[in-house]
C-alpha positions in Angstrom: 30.1 -39.4 -1.5 31.8 -38.0 -4.5 33.2 -40.1 -7.4 35.2 -38.5 -10.2 34.8 -39.7 -13.8 37.9 -39.3 -15.9 37.6 -37.3 -19.1 38.5 -39.1 -22.3 39.0 -35.9 -24.3 41.1 -32.9 -23.3 38.2 -30.4 -23.9 35.6 -32.6 -22.3 34.1 -31.4 -18.9 34.9 -33.6 -16.0 31.8 -34.8 -14.1 31.3 -35.5 -10.5 28.5 -37.8 -9.3 26.5 -36.3 -6.5 23.8 -37.8 -4.4 21.8 -34.5 -4.5 21.7 -34.6 -8.3 20.6 -38.3 -8.4 17.7 -37.5 -6.0 16.7 -34.4 -7.9 16.4 -36.6 -11.1 15.0 -39.7 -9.5 11.8 -38.3 -7.9 10.5 -36.5 -11.1 11.5 -39.5 -13.2 9.4 -41.9 -11.1 6.3 -39.7 -11.7 7.1 -39.0 -15.4 7.6 -42.7 -16.4 5.0 -44.2 -14.0 2.9 -45.9 -16.7 5.5 -46.3 -19.4 7.3 -49.5 -18.5 10.5 -47.4 -18.1 12.1 -47.9 -14.7 14.2 -45.2 -13.1 17.0 -46.7 -11.0 19.6 -44.9 -8.8 23.1 -45.8 -9.9 26.7 -44.8 -8.8 27.0 -42.9 -12.1 23.8 -41.0 -11.8 20.3 -42.3 -12.7 19.4 -45.1 -15.1 16.2 -45.2 -17.2 15.8 -48.9 -17.8 13.4 -50.7 -20.2 13.1 -54.1 -21.7 14.3 -54.3 -25.3 11.4 -56.0 -27.1 13.1 -55.4 -30.4 15.3 -58.5 -30.8 14.4 -60.2 -34.0 16.3 -60.9 -37.2 15.6 -57.3 -38.1 17.7 -56.0 -35.1 18.9 -53.1 -37.1 15.4 -51.5 -37.0 13.8 -50.3 -33.8 10.3 -51.6 -33.1 7.4 -49.3 -32.5 7.4 -50.0 -28.7 11.0 -48.9 -28.4 10.4 -45.8 -30.5 7.5 -44.8 -28.3 9.6 -45.2 -25.2 12.4 -43.2 -26.7 10.0 -40.3 -27.5 9.0 -40.2 -23.8 12.6 -40.4 -22.7 13.6 -37.6 -25.1 11.0 -35.3 -23.6 12.5 -36.0 -20.2 16.0 -35.5 -21.4 15.0 -32.2 -23.1 14.3 -30.7 -19.6 17.8 -31.4 -18.3 21.4 -30.7 -19.4 23.1 -33.8 -18.2 25.2 -36.0 -20.4 23.7 -39.4 -21.3 25.1 -42.8 -22.1 23.0 -45.4 -23.9 23.9 -49.0 -23.0 22.3 -51.9 -24.8 22.5 -55.3 -23.3 21.4 -58.4 -25.2 21.6 -62.0 -24.1 18.8 -63.8 -25.9 19.4 -62.8 -29.5 20.7 -65.2 -32.0 22.2 -64.2 -35.3 23.9 -66.3 -38.0 26.3 -63.5 -39.0 26.8 -61.3 -35.9 27.9 -61.7 -32.3 25.7 -60.4 -29.6 27.9 -57.5 -28.7 27.8 -56.4 -32.4 24.0 -56.6 -32.4 23.9 -54.5 -29.2 26.3 -52.0 -30.7 24.1 -51.6 -33.8 21.0 -51.2 -31.7 22.7 -48.7 -29.4 23.8 -46.6 -32.3 20.2 -46.7 -33.7 18.8 -45.7 -30.4 21.3 -42.8 -30.2 20.4 -41.7 -33.7 16.6 -41.8 -32.9 17.1 -39.6 -29.8 19.2 -37.1 -31.7 16.7 -37.0 -34.6 14.0 -36.0 -32.2 16.1 -33.4 -30.4 19.3 -32.0 -32.1 20.5 -30.4 -28.9 21.2 -33.9 -27.5 23.8 -34.5 -30.2 26.8 -33.4 -28.1 25.8 -35.1 -24.8 24.5 -38.5 -25.9 26.9 -41.4 -26.4 26.1 -45.1 -26.9 27.7 -48.5 -26.3 26.6 -52.1 -26.9 27.6 -54.7 -24.3 25.9 -57.8 -25.7 25.8 -60.5 -23.1 28.8 -59.2 -21.2 27.0 -57.2 -18.4 24.1 -59.4 -17.4 21.3 -57.9 -15.3 22.0 -58.1 -11.6 19.4 -59.9 -9.5 18.9 -57.3 -6.9 15.6 -56.1 -5.4 16.0 -52.5 -6.5 17.5 -52.8 -10.0 14.5 -51.8 -12.0 13.8 -55.2 -13.4 15.9 -58.2 -14.3 15.7 -57.9 -18.1 18.2 -60.0 -20.1 17.6 -57.8 -23.2 17.5 -54.2 -22.0 18.3 -50.6 -22.7 19.9 -48.5 -19.9 19.9 -44.8 -20.5 22.3 -43.4 -17.9 21.9 -39.8 -17.0 25.2 -38.7 -15.5 25.3 -36.1 -12.8 27.8 -33.2 -13.1 29.7 -31.0 -10.7 27.0 -28.3 -10.7 24.4 -30.8 -9.5 22.2 -30.5 -12.5 
């Protein structure tokens, strides 16, 4: 099954999602993240690396050490592939007096993107981030990688060459 993703920018490559690509990423990811509390999940867009966001505090603008350690492991996996990446942050259990949940998740997504790019400058042009707040709750399915209400989904898109 092929699904085309529309390009936002004229000079951006158009990607195609391909089952062979997802399988090629999924099997090594299962082994690579086996003891890291990072859960690879197949997705219609490619493959998702999902982990619980333990960061939510009043200091949401700073990443906790657990998140930074997970990002270092993810960065080493992303360094081995050339696929574009989307960082999605979902928060449902964070309360702030001054910001809405989607604003908090957008700040966290930007900080996660910045942390990944600082570790590996080559990721700069293929990593993008978005915060969804509470608007895309975790689906309660048996194979979704965990039903975290506060979570980070790092989506590795599959492209037309099957990388």
